C-alpha positions as CSV (number, residue, x, y, z in Angstrom):
1,M,242.7,86.3,191.3
2,H,245.1,85.1,193.9
3,S,244.5,83.6,197.4
4,V,244.4,85.7,200.7
5,P,244.8,83.7,204.2
6,A,244.6,84.9,207.4
7,P,247.6,87.8,207.7
8,T,250.0,87.3,210.0
9,E,252.1,90.2,211.7
10,G,256.1,90.7,211.1
11,G,258.6,89.4,208.7
12,D,258.9,90.0,204.9
13,I,259.9,93.9,205.5
14,A,260.7,95.7,202.4
15,A,264.3,95.3,201.2
16,K,266.5,98.3,200.7
17,H,267.9,96.8,197.1
18,A,266.1,97.5,194.1
19,Y,265.3,94.7,192.0
20,K,266.3,95.2,188.3
21,G,265.9,93.8,185.2
22,F,262.5,92.9,185.5
23,A,258.8,93.4,184.4
24,L,255.8,93.0,186.4
25,V,252.5,92.3,185.0
26,A,250.1,92.9,187.3
27,L,246.4,92.2,187.7
28,L,244.6,95.3,189.7
29,T,241.8,95.2,191.4
30,V,239.6,98.5,192.0
31,V,237.7,98.6,195.8
32,S,234.9,101.2,196.6
33,L,233.1,101.5,200.0
34,L,230.7,103.2,201.8
35,V,231.3,105.6,204.9
36,I,228.3,104.7,207.3
37,A,227.1,107.4,209.0
38,G,225.5,107.5,213.3
39,P,226.3,104.7,215.0
40,A,228.7,101.4,213.9
41,R,226.4,98.2,213.3
42,A,226.7,95.0,211.7
43,D,224.6,94.2,208.6
44,T,223.6,90.8,207.4
45,A,221.8,89.9,204.7
46,T,220.9,86.6,202.4
47,F,221.1,86.5,198.7
48,S,220.2,83.8,196.8
49,T,218.9,82.2,192.9
50,L,216.8,79.5,192.3
51,I,218.0,79.5,189.1
52,P,219.3,75.7,188.9
53,I,222.5,75.2,187.6
54,S,222.8,71.9,185.3
55,I,226.5,69.9,185.2
56,N,227.4,67.8,182.4
57,G,229.3,64.9,182.2
58,Y,233.3,65.4,181.8
59,S,234.4,64.0,178.2
60,N,237.4,64.5,176.2
61,P,239.0,67.1,175.0
62,S,237.0,69.5,177.7
63,F,235.3,69.5,181.0
64,G,232.0,69.7,181.4
65,A,230.3,71.9,180.5
66,T,227.7,73.6,182.9
67,T,224.5,75.7,181.9
68,P,224.7,78.6,183.1
69,Y,228.3,79.3,183.5
70,P,228.6,81.2,185.5
71,S,225.2,81.2,187.7
72,T,225.1,84.8,189.3
73,I,223.4,86.6,191.6
74,A,223.0,90.5,192.3
75,V,223.9,91.9,196.0
76,S,223.0,95.3,196.5
77,G,221.6,97.8,199.2
78,M,224.5,96.7,201.5
79,T,226.6,99.0,203.4
80,G,230.2,99.0,204.8
81,T,232.7,96.2,203.8
82,I,232.5,92.9,204.5
83,T,233.8,91.1,207.5
84,K,232.1,87.6,207.2
85,V,230.6,85.4,204.1
86,T,229.3,82.0,204.2
87,V,228.2,80.1,200.9
88,G,225.1,77.4,200.4
89,L,224.7,74.8,198.0
90,S,221.4,73.2,197.9
91,G,219.7,70.2,196.0
92,L,222.8,68.8,195.3
93,T,222.8,65.7,193.3
94,K,225.4,63.3,191.9
95,T,224.8,60.2,190.8
96,G,227.2,57.4,189.1
97,S,231.0,58.3,190.3
98,A,232.3,60.1,193.3
99,M,231.5,63.7,194.6
100,K,235.5,64.5,194.2
101,D,234.8,65.0,190.5
102,L,233.2,68.4,191.8
103,D,234.5,71.7,191.6
104,F,233.0,75.0,192.5
105,L,235.1,78.5,192.8
106,L,233.3,81.6,193.7
107,V,234.0,85.0,192.6
108,S,232.9,88.6,194.4
109,P,232.3,91.4,192.3
110,T,236.1,92.9,193.2
111,G,237.3,89.9,191.4
112,D,238.3,87.9,194.4
113,T,238.3,84.2,194.6
114,L,237.7,81.3,196.6
115,L,237.6,77.4,195.6
116,L,234.8,76.3,197.6
117,L,235.3,72.7,197.1
118,S,237.0,70.2,194.7
119,D,238.6,67.0,195.1
120,A,236.6,66.1,198.7
121,G,235.0,62.6,198.9
122,S,235.6,59.1,197.7
123,G,232.2,57.8,197.6
124,D,228.5,59.4,196.3
125,A,226.5,62.2,197.3
126,Q,223.9,61.4,200.1
127,I,221.1,62.6,197.7
128,P,219.7,65.4,197.7
129,L,222.7,67.1,199.4
130,T,222.7,70.6,201.1
131,L,226.5,71.8,201.7
132,V,227.0,75.3,204.1
133,F,230.8,76.4,203.4
134,D,231.7,78.6,207.1
135,D,235.8,79.4,207.7
136,A,234.0,78.7,211.7
137,A,233.3,75.2,210.8
138,A,234.8,72.5,212.4
139,G,235.9,71.2,209.5
140,P,236.2,70.8,206.3
141,I,234.5,67.8,203.9
142,P,236.4,64.3,204.8
143,L,239.0,63.5,201.9
144,F,237.5,60.0,201.7
145,A,233.9,60.6,202.9
146,S,231.5,57.8,201.0
147,P,229.3,58.8,201.2
148,V,229.6,63.2,201.5
149,V,226.5,64.1,203.6
150,S,225.0,67.3,204.3
151,G,226.6,69.8,207.1
152,T,228.1,72.7,207.5
153,Y,232.3,72.8,206.3
154,K,235.2,75.3,205.9
155,P,235.8,75.6,202.4
156,T,237.3,72.3,201.1
157,N,240.0,71.7,198.1
158,Y,242.2,68.4,198.1
159,A,244.9,68.5,196.0
160,A,244.5,65.0,193.4
161,N,247.1,63.1,194.1
162,E,245.9,63.0,197.8
163,Q,243.5,60.9,196.5
164,G,246.5,58.7,195.9
165,I,245.4,59.4,192.0
166,T,248.4,61.2,190.0
167,P,246.7,63.8,187.7
168,C,245.9,63.0,183.9
169,D,247.2,59.5,184.7
170,S,244.5,57.2,183.2
171,M,241.4,58.1,181.3
172,L,239.6,57.7,184.3
173,F,241.4,60.1,186.3
174,N,242.1,62.8,184.4
175,E,242.1,65.9,186.7
176,P,243.9,68.9,186.2
177,E,246.3,69.9,189.2
178,P,246.1,72.6,190.2
179,D,242.6,72.9,189.6
180,A,241.5,75.3,186.4
181,F,238.0,76.5,185.0
182,T,237.7,77.3,181.6
183,A,237.2,81.2,180.5
184,P,235.4,82.9,181.5
185,A,236.6,82.3,185.0
186,P,239.3,84.1,186.6
187,V,243.2,81.7,186.3
188,G,244.3,80.4,189.5
189,P,246.0,80.7,192.3
190,Y,242.7,80.7,194.2
191,G,241.2,81.7,197.8
192,S,241.5,79.0,200.3
193,T,239.4,80.4,202.5
194,L,235.9,82.7,202.7
195,G,238.2,85.5,204.4
196,V,239.5,86.6,201.1
197,F,236.4,88.8,200.7
198,N,236.5,90.5,204.0
199,G,237.2,94.4,203.1
200,D,235.6,94.1,200.0
201,N,232.5,96.1,199.0
202,P,229.8,93.4,198.9
203,N,227.6,94.9,196.0
204,G,227.5,93.6,192.7
205,T,227.6,90.7,191.3
206,W,228.7,87.2,192.8
207,S,229.2,84.2,190.1
208,L,229.7,80.5,190.9
209,Y,231.6,78.3,188.8
210,A,231.0,74.8,189.0
211,L,232.7,72.1,186.7
212,L,233.5,68.0,186.2
213,D,236.7,67.6,186.0
214,C,237.0,63.7,185.6
215,L,236.8,61.7,182.5
216,G,234.0,59.2,182.2
217,T,231.6,60.9,185.0
218,A,228.5,61.3,185.4
219,P,226.0,64.6,185.3
220,A,225.8,66.3,188.2
221,A,223.0,69.5,189.5
222,L,222.5,72.0,191.9
223,A,218.9,73.2,192.8
224,S,219.9,76.3,193.8
225,W,222.7,78.2,195.9
226,S,222.7,81.4,198.3
227,I,225.8,84.0,199.8
228,T,224.7,85.4,203.4
229,I,226.8,88.7,203.7
230,T,228.2,90.2,207.1
231,T,229.3,93.9,206.8
232,E,230.1,96.7,209.2
233,P,230.7,100.6,208.8
234,T,234.5,101.6,207.9
235,A,236.5,105.0,209.1
236,A,237.1,105.6,205.3
237,R,235.8,105.6,201.9
238,M,237.9,104.0,199.5
239,T,238.0,105.1,196.3
240,S,241.0,102.6,194.7
241,F,243.6,100.2,195.1
242,S,245.7,99.1,193.0
243,A,249.3,97.1,192.3
244,A,251.6,98.0,189.1
245,S,254.9,97.4,187.5
246,G,257.6,99.2,187.9
247,R,261.5,98.9,187.1
248,H,262.7,98.7,191.0
249,G,259.5,96.5,192.1
250,V,255.9,96.7,193.0
251,T,254.1,99.6,193.2
252,V,250.9,99.7,195.7
253,R,248.6,103.2,195.6
254,W,245.4,103.7,196.9
255,R,243.2,106.6,196.7
256,T,240.5,107.9,199.7
257,G,237.6,109.9,199.2
258,S,237.3,111.0,203.3
259,E,239.1,110.0,205.9
260,V,237.2,110.1,209.3
261,D,238.8,109.0,212.5
262,A,241.6,107.1,210.5
263,L,245.5,106.6,212.0
264,G,247.0,105.3,209.0
265,F,247.4,102.1,206.5
266,N,249.9,99.4,206.7
267,V,250.6,97.5,203.5
268,Y,250.6,93.3,203.4
269,R,252.0,91.3,200.6
270,G,251.6,87.2,200.6
271,K,253.4,84.6,198.0
272,G,250.8,81.9,196.6
273,N,249.0,80.4,199.5
274,G,251.0,81.8,202.3
275,A,249.9,83.6,204.7
276,L,250.6,87.3,204.5
277,H,252.9,89.6,206.0
278,K,253.2,93.4,206.9
279,L,255.9,95.5,204.1
280,N,255.7,98.8,206.3
281,R,258.1,99.2,208.7
282,A,256.3,102.4,210.5
283,L,252.6,103.6,210.1
284,V,251.7,104.9,206.9
285,K,249.8,108.0,208.4
286,A,246.3,109.1,207.2
287,R,246.9,112.8,205.6
288,G,243.5,113.4,203.8
289,G,241.2,114.2,206.5
290,A,237.4,114.7,205.0
291,A,238.8,115.4,201.3
292,G,240.9,112.0,200.9
293,A,244.2,111.5,200.2
294,S,247.0,109.5,197.1
295,Y,249.0,106.9,198.7
296,R,251.7,105.1,197.1
297,F,254.1,102.7,198.9
298,V,257.0,100.6,196.8
299,D,257.8,97.3,197.5
300,R,261.2,96.3,196.3
301,S,262.0,93.0,197.8
302,A,259.6,91.8,195.0
303,R,261.9,89.0,192.9
304,A,260.9,88.2,189.1
305,G,259.6,84.9,189.1
306,F,256.2,84.9,191.8
307,R,252.6,86.0,191.9
308,Y,252.3,88.3,195.4
309,A,248.7,89.3,196.7
310,Y,248.8,92.6,198.5
311,R,245.8,93.8,200.8
312,L,245.5,96.9,202.5
313,Q,244.9,97.3,206.1
314,L,243.6,100.8,208.0
315,V,243.8,101.4,211.5
316,D,241.3,103.6,213.3
317,T,242.5,105.9,215.8
318,D,240.3,103.3,218.4
319,G,242.7,101.0,217.2
320,T,240.1,99.2,214.9
321,R,241.7,97.3,212.1
322,S,239.6,96.8,208.3
323,W,241.1,95.0,205.4
324,Y,240.1,96.5,202.2
325,G,240.3,94.7,198.7
326,S,243.2,93.4,197.0
327,A,245.6,93.1,193.8
328,S,247.2,90.0,192.4
329,V,250.9,90.6,190.8
330,R,252.7,88.1,188.9
331,A,256.9,89.3,188.2
332,T,258.0,87.8,185.0
333,R,261.6,88.9,183.7
334,R,261.9,91.0,180.4
């Protein structure tokens, strides 16, 4: 999946000119959301697994194999859509070489991704290590932390060359840039904040991929991990959201099963790890009522050679704004 940072208003208005001569390859993300009856209230729950993760050392030609890969947590019984996610890694051990060798990738049931930890810390871990990742934390794990200590941090990802290391320039530091995970993990680009999951349906299988990406590094292990999810009710029940190829740009489609107090929709687009920008000049008015409706928006300003991330914003009659799942598209010439 893609990276979806916090949205910003304005900019990137869809152009009138239709770009021709290229095809768009789309990775579709379908989202199902539930309507909550009665007063609006937040729902918070924590889910965890006690199955340890064993992360083998990295030996050429492949990354360190991990068991299990991925480690999964099944989330069920939650209502509404996600408004906040935090992740805990407990009993993390890493000896013999720098913590920076460790990479963790989190994937939601709807396919959204977050590079939770990568290339942080120039020393060993304080054993055993407990890390909590929260967008509201004071900051990420320091780049040259030695040792890395237990605490609450923002999701942490540094480029390999920020450590003063050129990727793949020696037998010891053979880190790819950008970070890459072996199949069945999804390919990047990956999200950079836990807010990438906001607006998604929380129920389903969450996957944590772990690996060591430096030659000559020692094994690591994780005793357990957990995910804490907060949801809130929504005014519409979304049955699908996708982006697809087209001769004149990217066509974004969505379908609602019902619309309760919904005023309309905004379509946002981001490029790479950049901020999201609203594409529609005027609100796409809700017209489905209790029966729901199908909608279509064409982004005619999509250019070949770029990967785009699309998200849908619902605007309620009281001004409340909610976010739904996302779709990632790469434009390529024929």
